[in-house]
N, C-alpha and C positions, 0 to 999 in steps of 0.2 A: 349505501349512503346516499342520502338523499342530496339533492341539487344545493340545499343551504348548505349543507355540512361540507361538501366538496368546495364551494367557495370560500367558507370559512377556512379551510386547511390551506388553500393555495395562499390567501390573503396571509395567514400566519407563517406559513413558510417563506414567503417574499419578504416581510418582515424580519424573521430570523435571520435569512442570509445578507440582507443589510446590515444588520447589527454585527454580523460576523465580518462583514468586508469593512466597516467602519468601526471596528472596536476601539475603545479608548486603553491607552497604556499609559500608565505612570512610570516616570522616568526620574530616578532619584538617586542620591549617593555620592554627590559632588559638592565639595565644600565651595566651589568657586562659582557655580551656576544655581539658578532657583530651580525648584524641581518644576517638571511639565509634565503636561499630559498631552499625549499626540495621539492621532486616529491613524489606525493601519490595520490592514486585515489580521485575522487571528493567525493564520499560518504563514505570515510574512513580517513579522515585529520589527519596528522601526530601528534606526541604527542606535547604538548606544552611545557614542561619542559625544560629548564629554562626561555623560554620566556614567556612574557605575553599576546601577540597577535598573533592571528593566522588569515589571510586573503589568498582568493584566489588571486592569480597574477593576474593583468591587461592583461598581455600577453595572458592568456588563452582565454579571450573574444576577442581580437585581432583576435588570430589565428581562434577562431570559426566564427568571422565575415568574415574575409578573406576566408575561405573555405567555407561560405555560398554564398559570391558573385562570387567565381570561379564556384561553383557548379552551381547556376542559369544562368551565363553566358553561361557556357558549354552546360546544359540542352536546352537553348534556341537555340543554334547554332546547336545541335544534334537533330532537330526537326523531321527529318526522312522522311519530304517531300521532294518528287523526283521532279525534274523539268519536267514540261509537255513538250514532244515532241513538238519541232514546226514544223508546216507542211509548205512544201515549196509551195508555189503558182507558177502555171505555168501561165505565162502570155504572 
């Protein structure tokens, strides 16, 4: 793995960790309160009260999908292969 790919991987992992730590949660299911979106880590969802239902927002999955596609594309572009020098033929 060349240096550019290593930097790309580190940046991608940092962005992914940030999106996991500040994931959007949709809180719904309460007739007395408006639906709310709160940010909270994936592994520690927000408190439910007074809402009856807690779901991970779909925007998280779209963000992760877009991040994966961009990462795969840039990883392929930064393959590190150098073009072979062309030999000039003397004719």
